[in-house]
Rosetta silent file (secondary structure, phi, psi, omega in degrees, C-alpha in Angstrom):
SEQUENCE: MTDPKISAFYVAVQEVNSLIQNGGTSSSRSLEEKIVEHLENAQLLGKLPKMGGAQEEVFMEVTKHGLRISAARSRLVKLRIPLIELVLLTTFVDGFGKTHAVFVEKSTTTRYQLHLLQLADDMAANVLCSLVKNAFVEAEEASALIEVIEPPSPSIA
SCORE:     score description
SCORE:     0.000 S_00000001
   1 L     0.000  111.681 -178.779    4.735  -31.070  -16.972 S_00000001
   2 L  -109.148   72.216 -177.982    3.712  -31.055  -20.634 S_00000001
   3 L   -87.746  155.857 -178.931    2.280  -27.585  -20.959 S_00000001
   4 L   -69.066  155.249  173.392    1.582  -25.922  -24.271 S_00000001
   5 L   -87.801  136.001  179.920    3.997  -23.552  -25.886 S_00000001
   6 E  -105.845  122.034  179.844    2.650  -20.025  -26.163 S_00000001
   7 E   -79.652  140.597  179.946    3.659  -18.137  -29.271 S_00000001
   8 E  -157.772  174.407  171.922    4.625  -14.473  -28.868 S_00000001
   9 E  -115.809  127.079  178.734    6.879  -11.732  -30.192 S_00000001
  10 E   -78.784  116.179 -173.678    9.710  -10.570  -27.940 S_00000001
  11 E   -93.490  -52.356 -173.866    9.438   -6.772  -27.995 S_00000001
  12 E  -162.772  161.981  170.158   11.929   -5.361  -25.495 S_00000001
  13 E  -130.736  137.444 -179.485   13.920   -5.714  -22.311 S_00000001
  14 E  -142.558  148.249  170.028   14.488   -2.777  -19.960 S_00000001
  15 E   -81.764  136.226 -178.489   15.966   -2.230  -16.536 S_00000001
  16 L  -129.073   39.518 -178.454   13.278   -0.943  -14.181 S_00000001
  17 H   -57.020  -44.504 -175.943   15.220   -0.491  -10.969 S_00000001
  18 H   -65.826  -37.529  178.120   13.732    2.951  -10.270 S_00000001
  19 H   -64.993  -41.063 -177.750   10.147    1.734  -10.690 S_00000001
  20 H   -73.265  -48.294 -174.770   10.699   -1.197   -8.340 S_00000001
  21 H   -70.873  -26.926  177.476   12.797    0.579   -5.744 S_00000001
  22 L   -95.122   12.694 -178.181   10.489    3.609   -5.608 S_00000001
  23 L   -64.096  -21.373 -177.722    7.438    1.350   -5.403 S_00000001
  24 L   -93.270   14.522  179.641    6.927    2.168   -1.736 S_00000001
  25 L   -71.901 -177.802 -172.042    6.456    5.890   -2.261 S_00000001
  26 L   -68.964   -7.526 -179.412    3.256    7.706   -1.350 S_00000001
  27 L   -63.858  140.418 -179.349    1.517    6.753   -4.604 S_00000001
  28 L   -92.416    1.577  179.904   -1.519    4.564   -4.123 S_00000001
  29 L   -80.547  149.513 -179.953   -1.125    2.863   -7.508 S_00000001
  30 L   -75.599  164.543  177.444    0.045   -0.720   -7.741 S_00000001
  31 H   -61.047  -39.171  178.777    3.352   -1.783   -9.248 S_00000001
  32 H   -59.213  -45.548  179.657    1.458   -3.324  -12.178 S_00000001
  33 H   -62.765  -40.998  179.480   -0.239    0.002  -12.937 S_00000001
  34 H   -64.440  -40.841 -178.898    3.074    1.850  -12.768 S_00000001
  35 H   -68.371  -43.924  178.914    4.765   -0.606  -15.115 S_00000001
  36 H   -62.331  -43.091  177.979    1.929   -0.529  -17.660 S_00000001
  37 H   -62.140  -42.625  177.792    1.930    3.283  -17.578 S_00000001
  38 H   -57.974  -46.354 -178.473    5.722    3.295  -18.010 S_00000001
  39 H   -67.315  -42.686  179.973    5.463    0.978  -21.039 S_00000001
  40 H   -65.644  -38.734  176.104    2.615    2.883  -22.672 S_00000001
  41 H   -64.056  -43.850  178.291    4.496    6.181  -22.235 S_00000001
  42 H   -62.157  -38.380  178.756    7.652    4.635  -23.710 S_00000001
  43 H   -65.710  -45.431 -179.022    5.611    3.303  -26.625 S_00000001
  44 H   -67.214  -31.669  179.180    4.005    6.694  -27.318 S_00000001
  45 L   -84.156   -0.250  178.724    7.391    8.449  -27.093 S_00000001
  46 L    78.208   17.708 -179.733    8.899    5.979  -29.568 S_00000001
  47 L   -86.497   -6.145  175.492   11.282    4.452  -27.013 S_00000001
  48 L  -115.713  151.832  176.021    9.982    0.948  -27.710 S_00000001
  49 L   -59.390  149.613  177.297   10.073   -0.858  -31.036 S_00000001
  50 L   -61.161  132.168 -178.787    6.900   -0.518  -33.088 S_00000001
  51 L   -67.609  138.673 -179.971    4.538   -3.303  -32.162 S_00000001
  52 L    82.161    6.261 -179.266    4.082   -5.908  -34.871 S_00000001
  53 L   -80.858 -133.533 -173.763    7.395   -4.862  -36.459 S_00000001
  54 L   -96.166   33.675  178.136   10.516   -6.966  -36.790 S_00000001
  55 L   -68.707  161.462 -179.879   10.542   -8.473  -33.312 S_00000001
  56 E   -81.228  132.182  175.779   11.711  -12.018  -32.859 S_00000001
  57 E   -78.594  133.380 -177.576    9.037  -14.693  -32.713 S_00000001
  58 E  -133.703  165.851  171.308    9.421  -16.858  -29.621 S_00000001
  59 E  -117.323  135.154  176.165    7.731  -19.688  -27.766 S_00000001
  60 E  -107.502  136.226  175.244    7.156  -19.473  -24.024 S_00000001
  61 E  -128.742  138.634  176.077    6.963  -22.558  -21.860 S_00000001
  62 E  -108.268  123.853  178.966    6.176  -22.674  -18.167 S_00000001
  63 L  -118.750  178.901  178.333    7.790  -25.523  -16.259 S_00000001
  64 L   -68.441  -12.927  179.999    8.013  -26.414  -12.591 S_00000001
  65 L   -96.656  -22.506 -178.732   11.323  -24.554  -12.562 S_00000001
  66 E   152.685 -151.183 -175.874   10.185  -21.333  -14.224 S_00000001
  67 E  -106.811  134.849  177.221    9.726  -19.694  -17.585 S_00000001
  68 E  -123.633  127.302  178.491   11.653  -20.654  -20.708 S_00000001
  69 E  -116.105  121.851 -177.117   11.601  -18.474  -23.825 S_00000001
  70 E  -120.385  148.441  175.943   12.950  -20.053  -27.018 S_00000001
  71 E   -65.987  136.065 -177.404   13.432  -18.691  -30.524 S_00000001
  72 L   -66.783  -40.041 -176.874   10.672  -19.989  -32.795 S_00000001
  73 L   -76.138  -53.727 -173.523   12.973  -20.662  -35.763 S_00000001
  74 L   -87.226  -16.859 -176.867   16.113  -22.059  -34.159 S_00000001
  75 L    67.018    8.587  177.658   14.445  -23.487  -31.000 S_00000001
  76 L   -74.436  140.836  179.050   17.431  -22.166  -29.013 S_00000001
  77 E   -72.721  123.086 -178.913   16.630  -21.049  -25.486 S_00000001
  78 E   -95.163  -31.431 -174.409   16.917  -17.260  -25.356 S_00000001
  79 E  -156.450  138.660  171.991   15.914  -16.654  -21.758 S_00000001
  80 E  -125.327  132.267  175.264   15.182  -18.598  -18.585 S_00000001
  81 E  -123.200  106.920  177.500   13.514  -16.989  -15.608 S_00000001
  82 E   -62.719  147.723  179.371   13.477  -19.215  -12.517 S_00000001
  83 H   -53.421  -38.352 -176.501   10.262  -19.011  -10.484 S_00000001
  84 H   -66.681  -21.052  179.677   12.216  -17.696   -7.532 S_00000001
  85 H   -98.730   -3.331 -179.332   13.388  -14.687   -9.621 S_00000001
  86 E   -81.681  108.708 -176.906    9.967  -13.871  -11.093 S_00000001
  87 E   -85.774  -38.532 -173.577    8.832  -10.717   -9.307 S_00000001
  88 E  -155.262  142.410  169.085    5.797   -9.884  -11.404 S_00000001
  89 E  -134.467  127.402  173.670    3.761  -11.112  -14.340 S_00000001
  90 E  -144.572  156.554  175.601    0.959   -9.053  -15.751 S_00000001
  91 E  -124.544  152.691  178.887   -0.840   -8.819  -19.052 S_00000001
  92 E  -157.664  160.407  174.855   -2.538   -5.823  -20.614 S_00000001
  93 E  -107.215  124.170 -176.673   -4.040   -4.551  -23.838 S_00000001
  94 L   -79.647 -179.891 -178.162   -2.366   -1.367  -25.058 S_00000001
  95 L   -65.287  -12.905  179.187   -4.024    1.648  -26.683 S_00000001
  96 L  -100.441    6.208  177.391   -3.586    0.043  -30.104 S_00000001
  97 L    83.651   11.569 -179.950   -5.501   -3.119  -29.130 S_00000001
  98 L   -93.478  138.390  179.734   -2.431   -5.381  -28.840 S_00000001
  99 E   -90.586  133.093 -178.004   -2.199   -7.868  -25.970 S_00000001
 100 E  -128.807  154.359  170.296    1.082   -7.925  -24.040 S_00000001
 101 E  -118.266  138.976  179.118    2.723   -9.910  -21.275 S_00000001
 102 E  -123.762  125.771  174.542    5.192   -8.264  -18.924 S_00000001
 103 E  -114.513  132.897  171.810    7.653  -10.228  -16.792 S_00000001
 104 E  -114.968  125.604  178.535    9.807   -8.542  -14.177 S_00000001
 105 E  -118.174  145.860  175.220   12.725  -10.586  -12.924 S_00000001
 106 E   -99.662   98.539 -174.184   15.135   -9.873  -10.120 S_00000001
 107 L   -84.752  -26.520  171.870   18.407  -10.957  -11.673 S_00000001
 108 L  -140.868 -175.512 -177.797   20.680   -9.687   -8.864 S_00000001
 109 L   -66.880  -22.801 -177.398   20.108   -8.028   -5.535 S_00000001
 110 L  -124.604    7.614 -174.106   19.854   -4.586   -7.131 S_00000001
 111 L  -122.138  122.258  177.452   18.894   -5.240  -10.742 S_00000001
 112 E  -117.412  131.525  178.267   15.357   -5.689  -12.023 S_00000001
 113 E  -118.571  139.686  177.800   14.626   -6.385  -15.680 S_00000001
 114 E  -105.973  132.735  177.072   11.333   -6.058  -17.474 S_00000001
 115 E  -117.010  123.890 -178.319   10.619   -8.305  -20.459 S_00000001
 116 E  -110.092  126.530  178.289    7.817   -7.215  -22.807 S_00000001
 117 E  -128.989  144.262  176.774    6.211   -9.689  -25.168 S_00000001
 118 E   -99.377  125.430 -179.060    3.316   -9.276  -27.567 S_00000001
 119 E   -98.800  166.819 -179.313    0.787  -12.112  -27.470 S_00000001
 120 L   -68.593  -41.592 -175.745   -1.726  -13.183  -30.085 S_00000001
 121 L  -167.385 -178.071  179.814   -4.807  -12.390  -28.001 S_00000001
 122 H   -63.811  -32.212 -179.388   -6.434  -12.354  -24.567 S_00000001
 123 H   -63.524  -42.483  177.278   -6.855  -16.124  -24.614 S_00000001
 124 H   -62.839  -38.883  178.405   -3.064  -16.612  -24.870 S_00000001
 125 H   -63.372  -43.075  179.476   -2.635  -14.133  -21.984 S_00000001
 126 H   -64.723  -40.890  178.737   -5.115  -16.080  -19.841 S_00000001
 127 H   -63.601  -45.297  179.528   -3.382  -19.388  -20.599 S_00000001
 128 H   -59.383  -48.916  179.647    0.007  -17.909  -19.719 S_00000001
 129 H   -60.175  -41.784  179.482   -1.237  -16.485  -16.412 S_00000001
 130 H   -64.002  -42.202  179.483   -2.916  -19.779  -15.542 S_00000001
 131 H   -64.514  -42.480  179.331    0.250  -21.777  -16.279 S_00000001
 132 H   -66.174  -42.119  177.985    2.415  -19.488  -14.150 S_00000001
 133 H   -59.505  -46.031 -179.708   -0.107  -19.591  -11.308 S_00000001
 134 H   -62.805  -36.863  178.684   -0.178  -23.400  -11.451 S_00000001
 135 H   -63.832  -41.000  178.163    3.642  -23.546  -11.414 S_00000001
 136 H   -67.814  -39.204  178.447    3.705  -21.449   -8.231 S_00000001
 137 H   -63.007  -45.531  179.025    0.989  -23.588   -6.623 S_00000001
 138 H   -62.522  -40.877  179.607    2.916  -26.777   -7.445 S_00000001
 139 H   -64.935  -40.387  179.097    6.159  -25.276   -6.086 S_00000001
 140 H   -65.487  -41.882  178.455    4.405  -24.235   -2.880 S_00000001
 141 H   -64.776  -41.134  178.933    2.887  -27.699   -2.440 S_00000001
 142 H   -64.838  -39.555  178.487    6.268  -29.355   -3.034 S_00000001
 143 H   -64.090  -40.779  179.127    7.871  -27.001   -0.508 S_00000001
 144 H   -64.310  -37.998  178.451    5.199  -27.842    2.068 S_00000001
 145 H   -65.140  -39.893 -179.334    5.851  -31.566    1.571 S_00000001
 146 H   -65.434  -38.686 -179.241    9.575  -31.100    2.102 S_00000001
 147 H   -68.687  -29.222 -178.073    8.965  -29.195    5.340 S_00000001
 148 H   -76.479  -33.701 -177.237    6.667  -31.953    6.666 S_00000001
 149 L   -73.055  123.348  179.796    9.140  -34.769    6.066 S_00000001
 150 L   -90.061  143.878  176.578   11.394  -35.150    9.075 S_00000001
 151 L   -69.053  154.746  179.557   14.983  -36.235    8.646 S_00000001
 152 L   -65.101  146.180  178.356   15.835  -39.675   10.022 S_00000001
 153 L   -75.919  140.675  176.269   16.977  -39.801   13.625 S_00000001
 154 L   -68.613  140.293 -179.931   20.588  -40.730   14.158 S_00000001
 155 L   -77.662  141.228  179.321   20.838  -44.188   15.658 S_00000001
 156 L  -100.921  121.628 -176.783   22.207  -44.417   19.147 S_00000001
 157 L  -100.784    0.000    0.000   24.636  -47.273   19.561 S_00000001
């Protein structure tokens, strides 16, 4: 899979256990809406770094195994999120007109982490979403092929 690298700025990482675990409450809003509201509130309250500030520039790559985020300067891999641990991906434009991508990963049975990245524009967000969708489709197709293939019968002597 030779997919393009998507340039972004890594803004923040936060644990969001309470948002995920309380997702089944009586609220009719989706998890995506709750996460975006959480991030925008944190941004307005100054709990997130100022957008466009001194965040680290990174490249994101989507492979058949998951998401890889590497430092733009050193090319060292900073973060890997296997597809199986990717709970949510959404993109949004904040109140200041900046486009963001949000990844939520389930790193253990009780720990959920949110990764916030600032993208160049909506086109980069669309490409990222398309690449992740295609990775899941390919994984599902590969899984279906494995289930169809029957193991060889033991020979009876």
